[in-house]
N, C-alpha and C positions, 0 to 999 in steps of 0.2 A: 148787585152780585156780578152781573154781566160786565159792568165797567171794571170791576176789580180783576176779573179773569183777563180782560183785554190788557189791563195794565201789567199783569204778571207776564203775559205772553210777550209784550213789548220789551220788558226787562230781559227776558230770556233771549230774545232775538239780538238785542244789543250785546249780551254776553257771548253769544255764539259768534257774532261778527268780530268782536274784540279778540276772541280766542283764535279765529282764523287769521287775523292780521298779525297776531303775535307769532304764529307758527311760520309765516312766510318771511323769513329773515333775509335781508339783502346780503349778498356776497360781493366782495370788492377784489379787484385784480390789478396787477401791475404789469408793465412791460419791462423785461430784463435785458441786460447786455449779455449777448451769447457769443460774440466773436472770439476767435482764438488767434493767437499770435502766429504770424507767418514766417518768422525768422529774419525779417528785414532789420537793418540797423535801426537803433532807436533814434527818434527825432529829437532835435535840439531846438525846437521852436514851440510856441504856444498856439493853441487853436481854440476859438470861441464858436460854439454852436448857438447861432442867433435865432432869428424868427423861424417858426414852423407853423404853417397854415394847413388846415384840414378841411375837407368838404363840409358844408353846413349840415348835411344829412347825418353825419356821425359826430358832429361837434356838440356832444352832450354827455352826461355821466353814464347813461345806460348803454349796454351793448346793443348795436343795431345789426340784426342778423338777416341775411338774405334768405328768403323762404321760397321765392318764385322769381322768374325773370323780371317782373315789375312790381314785386311786393316784398316788404321787409317787416320784421317784427322788432319792436322796441321793448327790450326786456327790463322791466322795472326792478327786478330782484337780482340782476347780475350787472354790476357797474364797475367802471374804472375808478381806481382809488384817487386819481388826480385828473385834471383836465387833459384830454387826449394829446393836444399839441405839446404840453409840458412833458407828458410821459414819453412821447416820441423823442423830444429833444434830449432828455436825460439818458434814454437807452442808446441813442446814437453817440452821445458824448462818451459814455462808458465803452462802447465798441471802439471808437476812435482812439481812446487811451490805450487799449490793448493792441490795436492794429499798428499804431504809430510808436508804441513802446515808450510813451511819456505820460506822466501824471498831469502835465500842463494842458489839460483839456477841460473847459468849463462851459456852463450854460449861462447865457445872458439873462439878466444883467448882472455884472459882477464888478465891484469897485476894485481899483488898483490892479487890474489885470490887463496886460498889454499884449494882445495876440498878434502873431505874424499873419494868421489866416482866419477868416471868418466864414462860417458856413450858414447858408439859408436853405430851407427845404419847403417846397410846396407840394403837399400830398394831393395828387389828383384823384386817387381811389384808395379806399381803405375798406375792403369788403371782407365779410365774415360769413362763411357757410358752415354751420355747426356740424362737426364730425367729418368734414370733407376738406375744405381748403381755406387758406387765408391769403389775401392779395394786398400787396402794397405797391402802388404805382406812384413814384415820386420824381419830381424835377428838382434838382439841387444845383446850387451855385457855390463855388469856392472863390473867395475874393482875397487878394493879397492886400494887407493893410498899407504897406508902403508901395506906392506906385499905382495901386488900384486895378492891377491885372485880374481878370476873372477867368474861370473855367467852369463850364456848365455841362450837365449831363442828365440823363433820365434812366432810372432803374425801375424795371417791372419785375417784382419778385413774387412768385407763387410758392407757397409752402403747404404741404399736406398736413392736415390736422391729425395728430396721433392720439385720438381718443374722442369720446362723445361729449365731454363736459366743457364748460367755459374756460377752465384752467388750461386745457389742451389747446383751445382756440387762442388764448392769450400767448401761450408758448410759441405757437406757429407764427403769430405776428411778430414776436421777438426775433425769431429766426429770419423772417423776411426782412426786418429792419437791419439785421446784421449784414445781409447782402447789399442793402443800400449803403451801409457804412463802409463796406469793402470798396465799393466804387468811389466813394468820397475820399477815402484814405489814399487810394491810388492816384487820384487827381491832385491831392495835396503834395504827395511825394514827387509827382511829375513837375508840378509848378515850382517846388523848391529846388529840384535838380536843374531846371532851366535857369533859375535865378543865380545859382552859385557855381555853375560849371565854369572852370577856369579855361583860358585859351591854351591850346596845346602848343608847347614850345619844345624845340629840340634841345637835348642836353648839350652843354658846352663842349663836351668831348666830340660831338658830331658836327660842330660848326667849324668849318675849315676856312682859312683866310683865302681871299681871292688871289689867283696867280697873276703876276704882272707880266705884261707883254713887252719884250725888249726888241729894239730894232737892230738889224745887222749892221756892222761897221765895215763890211767889205766895200772897197771902192768900186764905183760903177765903171763899166768898160765902155 
């Protein structure tokens, strides 16, 4: 009899545990492109967003939340819908398409796509404080495909989190990435301006022929 009671209690414990697991459903989040057009002329060149690297501490599906100066929580039930480096690359590509005014912005690798500029991003910090702030600290490089000239910069973007949930935290990171994208877009435009600026020439109407100097025919005394 005692063994049967123990068996029934064991079954009940398993059922309770299964019910608890079923109720804790994982939620998945994305990074969105949130940049707005600044009214600059549309670009006539293609851009490829290439490699994006992130710190190992956040290179995982789960949200990593800072809870103390030297302590983080890894939340098993709030996760990124895609690998974080891929999500960052796609958000930046979407931002650049808006900021540069061109649909010719893609994420590597892509066949039969010949970009004029390539972008690489090394994320130094990707910090999340729930209900408070999101930080993206990124070093980026813009490389011209023809000639190999490069421009590099660093953007440190802080965004206030407008809510307590993880959706608000993801939205804050999206806005921070839009600031990173803004600096990258400015670098691309500057590089393109330097490469296509024509030499300034005077209009023909302003070019006057040189006057000729004539010698006097008066006889010397």
